[in-house]
N, C-alpha and C positions, 0 to 999 in steps of 0.2 A: 231355959232353952235359948235365950238370946246369947248367953255366954258361949254355947256350943257353936252357934252360927256367926259369931262375931267376925267381921271382916276387917283386916288391916289394909286400908285402901292403898297406902304407899307401897306395900310389898306385894299386893295381889294374892295374899294367902288367907285362908280360913284358919282360925285357931286350930291347932293340931297338926299343922304343916302341909295340908293339901293345898294345891294351887288351883285357882279358878281358871277355867279355860279362856282363851282369847276368843271373843265372839265378834263376828263381823257380818253386817248385813251386806249381802252381795247383789240383791235385786229387789226392786220395788216397782210395782205397777198399780196405778189407779186408773180405771177405765169406765166409761159410760157407753154401753152398747145399745144401739137401736137396731131395728130390723124391718125389712119389708117382706112379709111372708104371711101365709094363711095360718101359721101356727100361733097359738095363744102365748102370752107372756109366761104362763106357768109351764107350757111345753118347752119353751126355750130355756127357762131356768133349769128344768130337768136335764135337757140336752147338755147344757154347760156343766152341770154338776157331774154328769156321767163322763164327760171329757176329762175333767179333773181326776175323777176316780180311776180312769184308765191310766193316766199318767202316774198316779200314786201306785196303782197295781203293778206297774213295771218296776217299781223300786222296792216292793215288799215281797220276799219269798213266800210262797204259799198263797192260798186264796184269801180274799177279803171276806168279811162276814156276809151272810145273806141279807141282814138288815142294811148293810152299806150298799149292796147292789140294788136294794129297794129304795135307796135314798132316805133311809131313816137314821136317826142318831145312834151311834154305837162306838165302841172302842176295841181295837185289836192291839194287844201288847205281846210281842214275841220275845219274852224273857229279857226285856230291856234293850234288846238289839235294835228293834224297830218298834215304833208305836204310832198308830194311826187313830185319830179321833175325828168323828164327824158329828155335826150338830145340824139338825134339819127341822124345819117346819114349813113345808112347801105351801100349805094353805095360807100362811102368813107371809110367804114370799122370800124365805131365806134358806141358804144352805152354806155350811162352812166346813172346811177340813183342815187338819193339821197333821203333818207327817214328820216324824223324826227318824232318821235312818243313818246307818254307818256309811262312811265313804266307800266307794267302789272303784275298781279299775275301769278306765275308759280308754279303749284303744291301747296305745303304747304307754299311757300314763297309769302308773300303779296306784292302788288305793293307799291312802295315808292312814296309818294306825292312829287311833285315838282322835280321829276327826269325825264329827257328825254334822249332818245337814238337817235343817228344819225348814219345811215349806208350809206356809199358811195361805189359805185361799178363802175368801169370803165372797159370796154372791148374793145380791139383794135385788129383788124385783121392785121397781118404783114406777108404777103406771105402765107406760109402754116401753120402758127401758130396763136394762139390767145394769147394776153397778157392780163392778168387780174390783177387788183388792187382792194383790198377791205380794208376798214378801218371802225372801229366802235368807236364811242365816247359816253361817258356817262357824262351828266351834272347834277349836284345836287346842290340845294341851300345850301349855307354855313350853318353849324349848324346841318345838317342832316347826320347821320352816314350811314354806308353801309347797315344797316338793316332798315333804314328809321326812326330812332328815333331822335327826336329833342332835 
């Protein structure tokens, strides 16, 4: 198996000729959120997770699973085009989601073929605060520039 997946680091190729995508982290956020409210920390964890799910939902065609709407662990894979995974244990104070999706047109900017985005969000309740980590990655096939030209 190692021979099949052998990577020639200088050339950026896997054995067999396929090229590895160029992956770039485009956004990182680490935050500690406190609040002044009559809501419990578990309520706020659920509210934050639902906000993230709403954002994910806007990028995935079709509905999310019922388990996801109930803030449970689940996975939705749309034939490799989009994949959303959530991991949750609210009673222990955490929720995380990871979404991989194809590039889309935004306004006058056309979608770039063979470009994908990955968003990862983790939320952890620690006492009376929420810790949030977010990162975004963009992967593009070699030879495609930022505007999508080959």
